[in-house]
C-alpha positions as protocol buffer text, in pm:
chain_id: "A"
residue {
  index: 1
  type: MET
  ca { x: 3427 y: 983 z: 3007 }
}
residue {
  index: 2
  type: THR
  ca { x: 3545 y: 1226 z: 2746 }
}
residue {
  index: 3
  type: ILE
  ca { x: 3596 y: 1594 z: 2825 }
}
residue {
  index: 4
  type: LYS
  ca { x: 3533 y: 1829 z: 2532 }
}
residue {
  index: 5
  type: ARG
  ca { x: 3653 y: 2190 z: 2545 }
}
residue {
  index: 6
  type: LEU
  ca { x: 3495 y: 2454 z: 2322 }
}
residue {
  index: 7
  type: ALA
  ca { x: 3603 y: 2805 z: 2222 }
}
residue {
  index: 8
  type: ASP
  ca { x: 3953 y: 2771 z: 2367 }
}
residue {
  index: 9
  type: GLU
  ca { x: 4125 y: 3094 z: 2466 }
}
residue {
  index: 10
  type: PRO
  ca { x: 4470 y: 3144 z: 2622 }
}
residue {
  index: 11
  type: ARG
  ca { x: 4338 y: 3125 z: 2982 }
}
residue {
  index: 12
  type: LEU
  ca { x: 4013 y: 2932 z: 2955 }
}
residue {
  index: 13
  type: SER
  ca { x: 3764 y: 2741 z: 2748 }
}
residue {
  index: 14
  type: GLY
  ca { x: 3437 y: 2910 z: 2660 }
}
residue {
  index: 15
  type: ALA
  ca { x: 3258 y: 2590 z: 2757 }
}
residue {
  index: 16
  type: VAL
  ca { x: 3345 y: 2242 z: 2880 }
}
residue {
  index: 17
  type: VAL
  ca { x: 3129 y: 1938 z: 2804 }
}
residue {
  index: 18
  type: HIS
  ca { x: 3142 y: 1639 z: 3039 }
}
residue {
  index: 19
  type: GLY
  ca { x: 2905 y: 1388 z: 3190 }
}
residue {
  index: 20
  type: GLY
  ca { x: 2603 y: 1507 z: 2993 }
}
residue {
  index: 21
  type: LEU
  ca { x: 2648 y: 1868 z: 3103 }
}
residue {
  index: 22
  type: VAL
  ca { x: 2779 y: 2187 z: 2942 }
}
residue {
  index: 23
  type: TRP
  ca { x: 2964 y: 2419 z: 3181 }
}
residue {
  index: 24
  type: LEU
  ca { x: 2982 y: 2776 z: 3048 }
}
residue {
  index: 25
  type: ALA
  ca { x: 3265 y: 3009 z: 3136 }
}
residue {
  index: 26
  type: GLY
  ca { x: 3163 y: 3360 z: 3236 }
}
residue {
  index: 27
  type: GLN
  ca { x: 3059 y: 3533 z: 2913 }
}
residue {
  index: 28
  type: VAL
  ca { x: 3101 y: 3908 z: 2867 }
}
residue {
  index: 29
  type: ALA
  ca { x: 3001 y: 4140 z: 2584 }
}
residue {
  index: 30
  type: ASP
  ca { x: 3217 y: 4160 z: 2275 }
}
residue {
  index: 31
  type: ASP
  ca { x: 3114 y: 4527 z: 2251 }
}
residue {
  index: 32
  type: SER
  ca { x: 3168 y: 4688 z: 2592 }
}
residue {
  index: 33
  type: SER
  ca { x: 3044 y: 5026 z: 2463 }
}
residue {
  index: 34
  type: LEU
  ca { x: 2685 y: 4897 z: 2477 }
}
residue {
  index: 35
  type: ASP
  ca { x: 2453 y: 4976 z: 2767 }
}
residue {
  index: 36
  type: THR
  ca { x: 2353 y: 4702 z: 3010 }
}
residue {
  index: 37
  type: THR
  ca { x: 2059 y: 4582 z: 2798 }
}
residue {
  index: 38
  type: GLY
  ca { x: 2282 y: 4569 z: 2489 }
}
residue {
  index: 39
  type: GLN
  ca { x: 2566 y: 4393 z: 2669 }
}
residue {
  index: 40
  type: THR
  ca { x: 2324 y: 4137 z: 2810 }
}
residue {
  index: 41
  type: ALA
  ca { x: 2179 y: 4068 z: 2464 }
}
residue {
  index: 42
  type: ASP
  ca { x: 2535 y: 4030 z: 2329 }
}
residue {
  index: 43
  type: VAL
  ca { x: 2623 y: 3782 z: 2606 }
}
residue {
  index: 44
  type: LEU
  ca { x: 2303 y: 3582 z: 2557 }
}
residue {
  index: 45
  type: ALA
  ca { x: 2376 y: 3551 z: 2184 }
}
residue {
  index: 46
  type: GLN
  ca { x: 2721 y: 3416 z: 2273 }
}
residue {
  index: 47
  type: ILE
  ca { x: 2561 y: 3167 z: 2511 }
}
residue {
  index: 48
  type: ASP
  ca { x: 2323 y: 3053 z: 2236 }
}
residue {
  index: 49
  type: ALA
  ca { x: 2622 y: 2997 z: 2004 }
}
residue {
  index: 50
  type: LEU
  ca { x: 2823 y: 2803 z: 2264 }
}
residue {
  index: 51
  type: LEU
  ca { x: 2526 y: 2585 z: 2354 }
}
residue {
  index: 52
  type: ALA
  ca { x: 2462 y: 2512 z: 1985 }
}
residue {
  index: 53
  type: GLN
  ca { x: 2828 y: 2420 z: 1939 }
}
residue {
  index: 54
  type: ALA
  ca { x: 2793 y: 2181 z: 2233 }
}
residue {
  index: 55
  type: GLY
  ca { x: 2478 y: 2027 z: 2084 }
}
residue {
  index: 56
  type: THR
  ca { x: 2215 y: 2179 z: 2310 }
}
residue {
  index: 57
  type: ASP
  ca { x: 2023 y: 2505 z: 2356 }
}
residue {
  index: 58
  type: LYS
  ca { x: 1887 y: 2750 z: 2614 }
}
residue {
  index: 59
  type: THR
  ca { x: 1580 y: 2534 z: 2682 }
}
residue {
  index: 60
  type: ARG
  ca { x: 1816 y: 2288 z: 2855 }
}
residue {
  index: 61
  type: LEU
  ca { x: 1985 y: 2541 z: 3085 }
}
residue {
  index: 62
  type: LEU
  ca { x: 1973 y: 2416 z: 3441 }
}
residue {
  index: 63
  type: SER
  ca { x: 2136 y: 2702 z: 3629 }
}
residue {
  index: 64
  type: VAL
  ca { x: 2252 y: 3055 z: 3544 }
}
residue {
  index: 65
  type: THR
  ca { x: 2451 y: 3309 z: 3743 }
}
residue {
  index: 66
  type: VAL
  ca { x: 2432 y: 3673 z: 3636 }
}
residue {
  index: 67
  type: VAL
  ca { x: 2696 y: 3908 z: 3773 }
}
residue {
  index: 68
  type: LEU
  ca { x: 2627 y: 4280 z: 3745 }
}
residue {
  index: 69
  type: ALA
  ca { x: 2887 y: 4549 z: 3805 }
}
residue {
  index: 70
  type: ASP
  ca { x: 2601 y: 4759 z: 3947 }
}
residue {
  index: 71
  type: ILE
  ca { x: 2296 y: 4580 z: 4090 }
}
residue {
  index: 72
  type: ASN
  ca { x: 2089 y: 4888 z: 3997 }
}
residue {
  index: 73
  type: ASP
  ca { x: 2127 y: 4770 z: 3635 }
}
residue {
  index: 74
  type: ALA
  ca { x: 1909 y: 4464 z: 3708 }
}
residue {
  index: 75
  type: PRO
  ca { x: 1599 y: 4607 z: 3533 }
}
residue {
  index: 76
  type: ALA
  ca { x: 1806 y: 4685 z: 3220 }
}
residue {
  index: 77
  type: MET
  ca { x: 1958 y: 4336 z: 3224 }
}
residue {
  index: 78
  type: ASN
  ca { x: 1615 y: 4182 z: 3276 }
}
residue {
  index: 79
  type: ARG
  ca { x: 1480 y: 4356 z: 2963 }
}
residue {
  index: 80
  type: ALA
  ca { x: 1725 y: 4157 z: 2748 }
}
residue {
  index: 81
  type: TRP
  ca { x: 1686 y: 3843 z: 2961 }
}
residue {
  index: 82
  type: ASP
  ca { x: 1304 y: 3849 z: 2934 }
}
residue {
  index: 83
  type: ALA
  ca { x: 1319 y: 3897 z: 2555 }
}
residue {
  index: 84
  type: TRP
  ca { x: 1557 y: 3599 z: 2523 }
}
residue {
  index: 85
  type: LEU
  ca { x: 1413 y: 3359 z: 2781 }
}
residue {
  index: 86
  type: ASP
  ca { x: 1189 y: 3070 z: 2677 }
}
residue {
  index: 87
  type: PRO
  ca { x: 919 y: 3102 z: 2945 }
}
residue {
  index: 88
  type: ALA
  ca { x: 844 y: 2728 z: 2927 }
}
residue {
  index: 89
  type: HIS
  ca { x: 1208 y: 2640 z: 3010 }
}
residue {
  index: 90
  type: LYS
  ca { x: 1330 y: 2879 z: 3280 }
}
residue {
  index: 91
  type: PRO
  ca { x: 1658 y: 2783 z: 3452 }
}
residue {
  index: 92
  type: ALA
  ca { x: 1733 y: 2840 z: 3817 }
}
residue {
  index: 93
  type: ARG
  ca { x: 1899 y: 3184 z: 3831 }
}
residue {
  index: 94
  type: MET
  ca { x: 2099 y: 3395 z: 4072 }
}
residue {
  index: 95
  type: THR
  ca { x: 2189 y: 3761 z: 4017 }
}
residue {
  index: 96
  type: ILE
  ca { x: 2464 y: 3929 z: 4219 }
}
residue {
  index: 97
  type: GLN
  ca { x: 2676 y: 4242 z: 4216 }
}
residue {
  index: 98
  type: ALA
  ca { x: 3054 y: 4216 z: 4192 }
}
residue {
  index: 99
  type: ALA
  ca { x: 3345 y: 4406 z: 4044 }
}
residue {
  index: 100
  type: LEU
  ca { x: 3421 y: 4274 z: 3696 }
}
residue {
  index: 101
  type: VAL
  ca { x: 3773 y: 4246 z: 3552 }
}
residue {
  index: 102
  type: ASP
  ca { x: 3716 y: 4521 z: 3292 }
}
residue {
  index: 103
  type: ALA
  ca { x: 3547 y: 4838 z: 3419 }
}
residue {
  index: 104
  type: ALA
  ca { x: 3361 y: 4870 z: 3086 }
}
residue {
  index: 105
  type: TRP
  ca { x: 3181 y: 4538 z: 3137 }
}
residue {
  index: 106
  type: ARG
  ca { x: 2839 y: 4575 z: 3294 }
}
residue {
  index: 107
  type: VAL
  ca { x: 2736 y: 4206 z: 3301 }
}
residue {
  index: 108
  type: GLU
  ca { x: 2891 y: 3859 z: 3302 }
}
residue {
  index: 109
  type: ILE
  ca { x: 2683 y: 3542 z: 3275 }
}
residue {
  index: 110
  type: THR
  ca { x: 2771 y: 3179 z: 3335 }
}
residue {
  index: 111
  type: GLY
  ca { x: 2563 y: 2865 z: 3353 }
}
residue {
  index: 112
  type: VAL
  ca { x: 2524 y: 2491 z: 3324 }
}
residue {
  index: 113
  type: ALA
  ca { x: 2310 y: 2316 z: 3062 }
}
residue {
  index: 114
  type: ALA
  ca { x: 2212 y: 1955 z: 3000 }
}
residue {
  index: 115
  type: LEU
  ca { x: 2279 y: 1775 z: 2675 }
}
residue {
  index: 116
  type: PRO
  ca { x: 1982 y: 1613 z: 2503 }
}
């Protein structure tokens, strides 16, 4: 089976496609000056772009992990999530708190999606 790597960076690929699945690397906001809602919307737009590049979309997400620097930001993150989510195609989701690599990042999101 072929392995396809998308959005290559020096240390990682933004996504890896293999075996009918798209594995997303942890995505963080391009603009870390945004609040949690803004950073989440930024990350979700990046996820949409990566999934499109892989040949799929958010309706085929199977699992998502949301990492918040401060779990008290969950309501702010959920505002962007709820606006973006297709309610007919909700993935399994976990939300946790953890220290992120850059102190300016408020949210990091990863997931796995199926190809059509």
